C-alpha positions as CSV (number, residue, x, y, z in Angstrom):
1,X,-10.7,-2.2,-1.7
2,X,-11.5,-1.6,1.9
3,X,-9.6,0.8,4.1
4,X,-7.2,-0.4,6.7
5,X,-8.5,-0.9,10.3
6,X,-7.2,-2.6,13.4
7,X,-9.8,-5.3,13.0
8,X,-10.3,-6.1,9.3
9,X,-13.8,-6.8,8.1
10,X,-13.9,-9.7,5.7
11,X,-16.0,-9.7,2.5
12,X,-16.4,-12.5,0.1
13,X,-17.4,-12.6,-3.6
14,X,-17.8,-15.3,-6.2
15,X,-18.2,-14.9,-10.0
16,X,-18.6,-17.5,-12.7
17,X,-19.6,-17.4,-16.4
18,X,-18.7,-17.0,-20.0
19,X,-19.7,-13.3,-20.7
20,X,-16.7,-11.0,-21.1
21,X,-18.7,-8.1,-19.7
22,X,-19.5,-10.1,-16.6
23,X,-15.8,-10.9,-16.2
24,X,-15.0,-7.2,-16.6
25,X,-17.5,-6.3,-13.9
26,X,-16.2,-9.0,-11.6
27,X,-12.6,-7.8,-11.8
28,X,-13.3,-4.1,-11.6
29,X,-13.7,-2.1,-8.3
30,X,-15.0,1.3,-7.4
31,X,-11.5,2.7,-8.1
32,X,-10.2,0.4,-10.9
33,X,-11.9,-0.4,-14.2
34,X,-10.8,-3.5,-16.1
35,X,-12.2,-4.9,-19.4
36,X,-11.9,-8.4,-20.8
37,X,-11.4,-8.9,-24.6
38,X,-11.5,-12.4,-26.0
39,X,-9.3,-13.3,-28.9
40,X,-11.1,-13.3,-32.3
41,X,-13.7,-16.1,-32.6
42,X,-12.7,-17.4,-29.2
43,X,-15.0,-18.4,-26.4
44,X,-14.0,-17.8,-22.8
45,X,-15.0,-19.0,-19.4
46,X,-14.0,-17.9,-15.9
47,X,-14.5,-18.8,-12.2
48,X,-13.2,-16.5,-9.5
49,X,-13.6,-16.4,-5.8
50,X,-12.4,-13.3,-3.9
51,X,-11.9,-12.5,-0.3
52,X,-11.1,-9.1,1.1
53,X,-9.7,-8.1,4.5
54,X,-8.7,-4.5,5.0
55,X,-6.0,-3.4,2.5
56,X,-5.6,-6.9,1.0
57,X,-7.9,-8.7,-1.5
58,X,-7.1,-12.3,-2.6
59,X,-8.7,-14.1,-5.5
60,X,-8.3,-17.6,-6.9
61,X,-9.2,-17.3,-10.5
62,X,-9.5,-19.9,-13.3
63,X,-9.7,-18.8,-17.0
64,X,-10.4,-20.7,-20.2
65,X,-9.5,-19.4,-23.6
66,X,-7.2,-16.8,-25.0
67,X,-8.0,-13.2,-24.0
68,X,-6.6,-9.8,-22.9
69,X,-7.6,-8.0,-19.7
70,X,-6.8,-4.3,-19.9
71,X,-6.9,-1.7,-17.2
72,X,-8.9,1.4,-18.1
73,X,-8.1,3.6,-15.1
74,X,-5.3,3.9,-12.5
75,X,-5.6,3.0,-8.9
76,X,-3.2,3.1,-6.0
77,X,-2.7,-0.6,-5.5
78,X,-0.4,-3.4,-6.7
79,X,-1.5,-6.7,-8.0
80,X,0.6,-9.9,-7.6
81,X,-0.2,-12.9,-9.8
82,X,0.9,-16.3,-8.5
83,X,0.2,-18.9,-11.2
84,X,-0.8,-22.5,-10.6
85,X,-0.9,-23.4,-14.3
86,X,-1.0,-21.7,-17.7
87,X,1.0,-18.9,-19.4
88,X,0.3,-15.2,-19.3
89,X,2.1,-12.2,-20.7
90,X,2.2,-8.9,-18.9
91,X,2.4,-6.2,-21.6
92,X,3.5,-2.8,-20.6
93,X,5.5,0.2,-21.9
94,X,8.7,-1.1,-20.2
95,X,8.4,-4.4,-22.1
96,X,6.8,-7.9,-21.8
97,X,7.1,-10.4,-19.1
98,X,6.0,-14.1,-19.4
99,X,4.4,-15.5,-16.3
100,X,4.5,-19.3,-15.9
101,X,3.8,-21.6,-12.9
102,X,7.5,-20.9,-11.9
103,X,7.3,-17.2,-12.3
104,X,4.9,-14.7,-10.7
105,X,4.4,-11.1,-11.8
106,X,3.7,-7.8,-10.1
107,X,1.5,-5.2,-11.7
108,X,1.6,-1.7,-10.4
109,X,-1.5,0.3,-11.1
110,X,0.4,3.3,-12.4
111,X,1.8,1.2,-15.3
112,X,-0.1,1.1,-18.6
113,X,-0.5,-2.3,-20.3
114,X,-2.6,-5.4,-20.3
115,X,-2.6,-9.1,-19.4
116,X,-2.5,-11.5,-22.3
117,X,-3.8,-14.9,-21.4
118,X,-2.2,-17.3,-23.9
119,X,-4.1,-20.4,-22.8
120,X,-6.1,-21.8,-19.9
121,X,-4.8,-20.4,-16.7
122,X,-5.3,-20.5,-12.9
123,X,-3.6,-18.1,-10.5
124,X,-3.9,-16.7,-7.0
125,X,-4.1,-12.9,-7.3
126,X,-3.2,-10.5,-4.4
127,X,-4.3,-6.9,-4.6
128,X,-2.7,-4.6,-1.9
129,X,-3.5,-1.0,-1.2
130,X,-0.2,0.7,-1.9
131,X,-1.1,3.4,0.6
132,X,-0.9,0.8,3.4
133,X,2.5,-0.4,2.1
134,X,3.7,3.2,2.2
135,X,2.4,3.5,5.7
136,X,4.3,0.4,6.8
137,X,7.5,1.7,5.1
138,X,7.0,5.1,6.8
139,X,7.0,3.3,10.2
140,X,10.1,1.3,9.3
141,X,12.1,4.2,7.8
142,X,10.7,6.8,10.2
143,X,10.3,9.1,7.2
144,X,7.5,10.0,4.8
145,X,7.3,7.7,1.7
146,X,5.6,9.3,-1.3
147,X,4.9,7.9,-4.8
148,X,5.0,4.5,-6.3
149,X,7.2,1.9,-4.7
150,X,8.3,0.5,-8.1
151,X,8.5,-3.2,-7.2
152,X,10.5,-5.6,-9.3
153,X,8.0,-7.1,-11.8
154,X,9.0,-10.8,-11.6
155,X,9.0,-13.2,-8.7
156,X,10.7,-16.6,-8.8
157,X,8.2,-19.0,-7.1
158,X,10.4,-22.1,-7.1
159,X,12.5,-21.1,-4.0
160,X,13.3,-18.5,-1.4
161,X,11.1,-15.4,-0.9
162,X,8.8,-16.2,-3.8
163,X,7.9,-19.6,-2.5
164,X,7.4,-18.2,1.0
165,X,5.1,-15.5,-0.5
166,X,3.1,-18.2,-2.3
167,X,2.7,-20.3,0.9
168,X,1.7,-17.3,3.0
169,X,-0.8,-16.0,0.4
170,X,-2.3,-19.5,0.0
171,X,-2.7,-19.9,3.8
172,X,-4.3,-16.4,4.1
173,X,-6.7,-17.1,1.2
174,X,-7.7,-20.5,2.5
175,X,-8.5,-18.9,5.9
176,X,-10.7,-16.2,4.4
177,X,-13.0,-18.1,2.1
178,X,-16.4,-19.6,2.9
179,X,-16.7,-20.4,6.6
180,X,-12.9,-20.7,7.3
181,X,-11.8,-20.1,10.9
182,X,-9.6,-17.1,10.1
183,X,-12.8,-15.1,9.4
184,X,-13.6,-15.3,13.1
185,X,-10.1,-14.6,14.3
186,X,-9.4,-10.8,13.7
187,X,-6.1,-10.7,15.6
188,X,-4.7,-13.7,13.7
189,X,-6.0,-12.2,10.4
190,X,-4.4,-8.9,11.1
191,X,-1.1,-10.6,11.9
192,X,-1.1,-12.6,8.7
193,X,-2.1,-9.6,6.6
194,X,0.7,-7.5,8.0
195,X,3.1,-10.4,7.7
196,X,2.3,-10.8,4.0
197,X,2.9,-7.1,3.4
198,X,6.1,-7.1,5.5
199,X,7.4,-10.2,3.6
200,X,6.8,-8.4,0.3
201,X,8.6,-5.2,1.4
202,X,11.6,-7.0,2.9
203,X,12.2,-9.7,0.2
204,X,10.9,-8.3,-3.2
205,X,13.2,-5.5,-4.6
206,X,11.6,-2.1,-4.8
207,X,12.6,1.6,-5.0
208,X,13.4,1.9,-1.3
209,X,14.9,-1.5,-0.6
210,X,18.4,0.0,-0.2
211,X,17.1,2.5,2.4
212,X,15.4,-0.4,4.3
213,X,18.7,-2.3,4.4
214,X,20.6,0.8,5.5
215,X,18.1,1.5,8.2
216,X,18.8,-1.9,9.6
217,X,22.6,-1.8,9.4
218,X,23.7,1.9,9.7
219,X,23.4,3.9,12.9
220,X,21.8,7.3,12.6
221,X,24.2,10.1,13.4
222,X,23.8,11.7,16.8
223,X,23.0,15.1,15.4
224,X,20.1,13.7,13.4
225,X,18.7,12.0,16.5
226,X,19.1,15.3,18.4
227,X,17.3,17.1,15.6
228,X,14.4,14.7,15.8
229,X,14.2,14.9,19.6
230,X,14.1,18.7,19.3
231,X,11.4,18.5,16.7
232,X,9.3,16.2,18.9
233,X,9.7,18.5,21.9
234,X,8.6,21.5,19.9
235,X,6.0,20.1,17.5
236,X,3.4,22.8,18.3
237,X,5.9,25.7,18.3
238,X,7.4,27.6,15.3
239,X,10.8,26.1,14.5
240,X,13.4,27.3,11.9
241,X,16.2,25.6,10.2
242,X,18.7,27.7,12.1
243,X,17.2,26.7,15.5
244,X,17.4,23.1,14.5
245,X,21.0,23.3,13.5
246,X,21.9,25.2,16.6
247,X,20.2,22.7,18.8
248,X,22.2,19.9,17.2
249,X,25.6,21.7,17.2
250,X,26.1,21.4,13.4
251,X,25.7,23.7,10.4
252,X,22.4,23.9,8.6
253,X,24.1,22.4,5.5
254,X,25.4,19.4,7.4
255,X,22.0,18.8,8.9
256,X,20.4,19.0,5.5
257,X,22.8,16.5,4.0
258,X,22.4,14.1,6.9
259,X,18.7,14.1,6.7
260,X,18.8,13.5,3.0
261,X,21.2,10.6,3.5
262,X,19.5,8.9,6.5
263,X,15.9,10.0,6.3
264,X,15.5,10.6,2.5
265,X,14.0,14.0,3.1
266,X,14.8,17.5,4.4
267,X,14.7,18.4,8.1
268,X,11.7,20.8,7.6
269,X,9.8,18.1,5.5
270,X,10.5,15.6,8.3
271,X,9.1,18.1,10.9
272,X,6.0,18.5,8.7
273,X,5.7,14.7,8.6
274,X,5.8,14.6,12.4
275,X,3.2,17.3,12.8
276,X,0.8,15.5,10.4
277,X,1.2,12.4,12.5
278,X,0.4,14.3,15.6
279,X,-2.6,15.9,14.0
280,X,-3.8,12.5,12.8
281,X,-3.6,11.0,16.4
282,X,-5.5,13.9,17.9
283,X,-8.2,13.8,15.2
284,X,-8.7,10.1,16.1
285,X,-8.9,10.9,19.8
286,X,-10.6,14.2,19.6
287,X,-12.6,15.5,22.5
288,X,-16.2,16.7,22.0
289,X,-16.3,20.1,20.5
290,X,-12.9,20.0,18.9
291,X,-12.8,21.0,15.2
292,X,-10.4,20.4,12.4
293,X,-9.3,24.0,12.5
294,X,-8.5,23.8,16.2
295,X,-6.3,20.8,15.8
296,X,-4.6,22.0,12.6
297,X,-3.7,25.3,14.2
298,X,-2.4,23.6,17.4
299,X,0.1,21.7,15.3
300,X,1.3,24.6,13.3
301,X,-0.8,24.3,10.2
302,X,-2.0,27.9,9.4
303,X,-3.3,27.3,5.8
304,X,-6.2,24.9,6.3
305,X,-6.6,24.1,2.6
306,X,-3.0,23.0,2.3
307,X,-3.2,21.1,5.5
308,X,-6.3,19.2,4.2
309,X,-4.4,18.4,0.9
310,X,-1.3,17.2,2.7
311,X,-3.3,15.2,5.2
312,X,-5.2,13.4,2.5
313,X,-2.0,12.6,0.6
314,X,-0.6,11.1,3.7
315,X,-3.6,9.2,5.2
316,X,-5.9,8.7,2.2
317,X,-8.8,10.7,3.6
318,X,-9.7,14.3,4.6
319,X,-9.1,15.4,8.2
320,X,-12.9,16.1,8.5
321,X,-13.6,12.4,7.6
322,X,-11.2,11.2,10.3
323,X,-12.8,13.4,12.9
324,X,-16.3,12.5,11.9
325,X,-15.8,8.7,11.8
326,X,-13.4,8.2,14.7
327,X,-14.0,11.0,17.3
328,X,-15.9,9.6,20.4
329,X,-19.0,11.6,19.7
330,X,-18.7,11.9,15.9
331,X,-18.4,15.7,16.2
332,X,-16.7,17.8,13.5
């Protein structure tokens, strides 16, 4: 799946046939390997049309015959299946879920299991880079978001959020295929893609849904705001927990508890998050001659190997790659 960019490049792919190996190849990506296994003495057929734009890939797929599709490797994305007809069972260690035209399913790539097609089936599939979802949540919560988001695995498609998700995904898919006008409207495409991800985050329950609701309804304490202001004003300077607490007029213990409650992290981890963001911005806008080491040291990262690992975990690429691909002169 392509990486996120301000103007998503659209790619298109069509696959049709009766060979399970060809279906396996069509459904696999460079980061995720899938294999199709027909039921005993059963012929299959498939027809899939995919369109990708940035962190989102959509595919309208029609299958004939009973089969299982198994994932052979993990990838950091989620797959949402919105059926039009036919039954499918999501088989995983946590149990089985039956998907019908009234019920969609969400498959997180960290889950083990398979998809058991019970009969002829057509569905609209949405694959979303979970890193981009975490980035959006990071902006909403103003705190780092690690790990899997653990979405609810079922979606009611007959009303409410599920129906809205189906409508928006259908509109986005129709606008991306063949010579549709959305392919030539990057700003509209970006808005629709972000809207789909935002709708998913706001309406489908996941691990951080309660934190999102609390962010919208509960004011952040003044001492937490003061701590963040102090951090931003001293990003490139050494800062201790004691200095932070003194600047806010509270004890270190109170500040720790407040950050865990309202930012889901510790004050020092939040400071680390802000410094990574600052380094990321400067790597994108680097001047000729600047190096990764220069920028890392400027923002308080003394151990370059640890900085590179933390940066990659946060932004999905090494700092040297950001500097090489986005700096004005391509310098490193």
